[in-house]
C-alpha positions, -999 to 999 in steps of 0.1 A, spaced: -1 -3 -1 29 24 8 49 16 -23 14 25 -44 5 54 -26 42 69 -31 39 59 -68 7 77 -70 23 107 -54 51 109 -77 28 107 -107 11 136 -96 41 158 -90 53 148 -120 20 158 -140 21 192 -120 56 198 -130 51 188 -168 19 209 -170 39 237 -157 66 231 -185 39 226 -213 25 258 -202 59 274 -203 69 260 -238 35 271 -252 37 307 -236 37 334 -260 40 310 -291 32 320 -324 9 287 -335 10 297 -374 50 302 -372 53 266 -351 29 246 -379 49 262 -404 83 248 -386 68 215 -384 58 213 -420 90 224 -432 109 195 -416 131 172 -443 119 137 -435 152 122 -455 173 136 -427 153 113 -402 163 80 -419 200 82 -405 187 99 -373 165 67 -368 199 44 -374 218 65 -351 188 59 -323 195 23 -326 230 25 -326 224 43 -292 203 14 -280 234 -9 -289 259 9 -272 240 16 -241 234 -24 -239 267 -32 -244 280 -7 -215 253 -19 -191 266 -58 -200 300 -50 -188 287 -36 -154 268 -71 -153 296 -93 -162 314 -93 -130 282 -110 -113 275 -134 -146 304 -144 -169 291 -148 -204 258 -127 -202 245 -121 -236 247 -86 -250 211 -92 -265 193 -97 -233 209 -65 -220 198 -47 -250 163 -60 -251 158 -53 -214 170 -17 -219 146 -11 -246 118 -23 -224 131 -5 -200 129 28 -221 93 17 -232 80 17 -196 96 48 -187 76 63 -217 42 48 -206 42 44 -169 49 70 -139 77 75 -112 107 64 -137 93 27 -134 112 17 -163 147 14 -142 128 -9 -118 115 -28 -149 152 -32 -158 162 -45 -126 134 -68 -124 136 -82 -161 172 -87 -159 171 -107 -128 144 -130 -141 163 -133 -178 196 -141 -162 188 -152 -128 204 -128 -108 195 -108 -76 170 -77 -86 187 -59 -62 221 -66 -76 207 -55 -114 195 -21 -100 225 -15 -84 243 -16 -119 216 6 -135 224 32 -109 260 28 -116 253 34 -153 232 67 -146 261 80 -126 287 70 -156 262 90 -180 260 119 -160 299 120 -156 302 118 -194 278 143 -201 292 166 -174 329 163 -189 312 175 -223 295 204 -206 327 213 -188 345 213 -219 320 236 -241 308 258 -217 331 285 -221 319 286 -260 282 287 -253 261 313 -238 235 299 -213 212 310 -189 233 314 -157 206 292 -136 208 266 -164 245 266 -165 248 263 -126 224 235 -123 240 215 -150 273 219 -134 259 207 -98 243 174 -112 274 167 -126 294 173 -98 271 153 -77 272 123 -98 313 128 -94 311 130 -58 289 101 -55 311 76 -75 340 87 -55 323 79 -22 311 43 -37 347 39 -47 360 42 -11 329 28 4 332 -6 -20 373 -6 -14 364 -8 21 337 -32 23 338 -54 49 348 -25 71 313 -8 60 293 -41 63 306 -47 96 296 -16 108 261 -20 94 260 -51 109 267 -36 143 237 -12 138 215 -38 126 219 -60 158 192 -40 174 167 -55 147 152 -88 148 172 -115 132 149 -119 103 149 -83 95 187 -84 99 191 -114 75 173 -95 47 189 -62 50 223 -80 52 214 -100 20 202 -69 0 234 -51 10 253 -81 -1 238 -80 -38 238 -44 -40 279 -42 -30 280 -71 -56 265 -46 -81 288 -20 -72 323 -37 -70 327 -30 -108 335 7 -95 369 -7 -89 377 -31 -117 387 -31 -154 349 -33 -166 341 3 -155 366 15 -183 348 -8 -208 316 6 -196 329 42 -199 340 34 -234 305 20 -248 287 50 -230 312 76 -244 303 61 -280 267 61 -273 266 97 -264 285 111 -292 262 91 -314 230 108 -296 251 143 -301 250 132 -339 214 122 -338 203 156 -326 227 172 -353 210 153 -379 177 163 -366 190 202 -368 193 195 -406 159 180 -411 144 209 -392 165 235 -412 187 248 -384 222 260 -393 237 254 -356 270 243 -345 277 210 -333 280 222 -299 245 231 -300 233 195 -304 257 186 -276 241 210 -252 207 198 -264 214 164 -253 231 171 -221 204 191 -207 176 168 -221 195 141 -202 199 159 -171 162 171 -173 151 132 -168 161 138 -132 132 160 -127 98 144 -119 77 145 -148 48 127 -165 57 95 -185 78 104 -213 92 135 -200 64 153 -220 70 192 -213 100 193 -194 122 179 -224 106 204 -246 112 236 -224 148 229 -215 155 221 -256 136 256 -260 160 269 -236 191 257 -247 183 266 -283 169 303 -276 206 308 -263 219 300 -297 192 326 -312 168 302 -324 131 318 -323 109 299 -296 87 285 -323 116 268 -343 130 257 -310 98 241 -298 92 224 -334 129 209 -333 120 197 -297 90 178 -307 105 163 -336 134 150 -316 112 139 -287 88 121 -310 117 103 -328 129 90 -295 96 83 -280 81 63 -310 113 41 -313 117 34 -277 79 25 -277 74 6 -306 104 -15 -302 101 -21 -266 61 -32 -272 73 -55 -301 98 -72 -277 74 -75 -249 51 -96 -272 79 -113 -288 91 -125 -254 56 -137 -244 58 -109 -216 27 -92 -195 34 -51 -198 11 -49 -166 27 -78 -149 62 -61 -154 51 -27 -141 35 -45 -110 66 -64 -97 88 -32 -108 66 -12 -83 71 -38 -58 110 -32 -58 104 5 -48 
């Protein structure tokens, strides 16, 4: 019951934030100019963009597989890619970022691994994503003119991720001492709770141990390649929308759209994605109508690809989408 109430509360908060972002995105918009912007899209440029989007799925799946390899040798890359796409689809259709929980549940089911272990690798993957994106942000920030609050918030998110990774590194390096300290604190709880919490912590640490091993470098290489491809996709959509902008504009769009996923929102990040893209592109002297038209096309490209492929994989694997969502909710 508590988990269900929390999910509904998160959903409500996300809807309110998304509604506010939609309002800000549409405020003072010339809808005639927006419609003209959407009608002028050159769909031929979207073909290589779609291919690039598929490449992003593959590269991100490869990166996640490296995080899971210490727990299970020989884990198939197709499993990681399939579960990843289904998780993205669940995020698009269900509230409270449930897709990340769905990834942990499905990977645990498919590969007979503890769900908490799989979830810990998803968390590490997201931290590494932010670390890679922050690196690009800091490199390019001197050459772009962003609103001060956007510049500051992006930097803070990246620094927080770096700090968490450093803390995890030292905690995992002193795993026995940390678990002993936690075990001492747990002595005040009933035995059955002690065993359950200790078991969960052991699985979590098993997933986190990758931060001290060589696999983290393989994951970083795969994620770096994936984000470079994502920048290219954003740049190709510039061409489709008739926008002549430097490549760093595509990088900034992807960085802040990715950081925006941290913000509670409706399923699919409707509104929050669009408003952040508008803010970035207007800093490059793009009109609000053209920026919103671009945001709509870029969002639709990823949303439709993730959702259609995810639904196809659910049917191909004889999975129940409702059951996956319920099991994911139970992991909260």
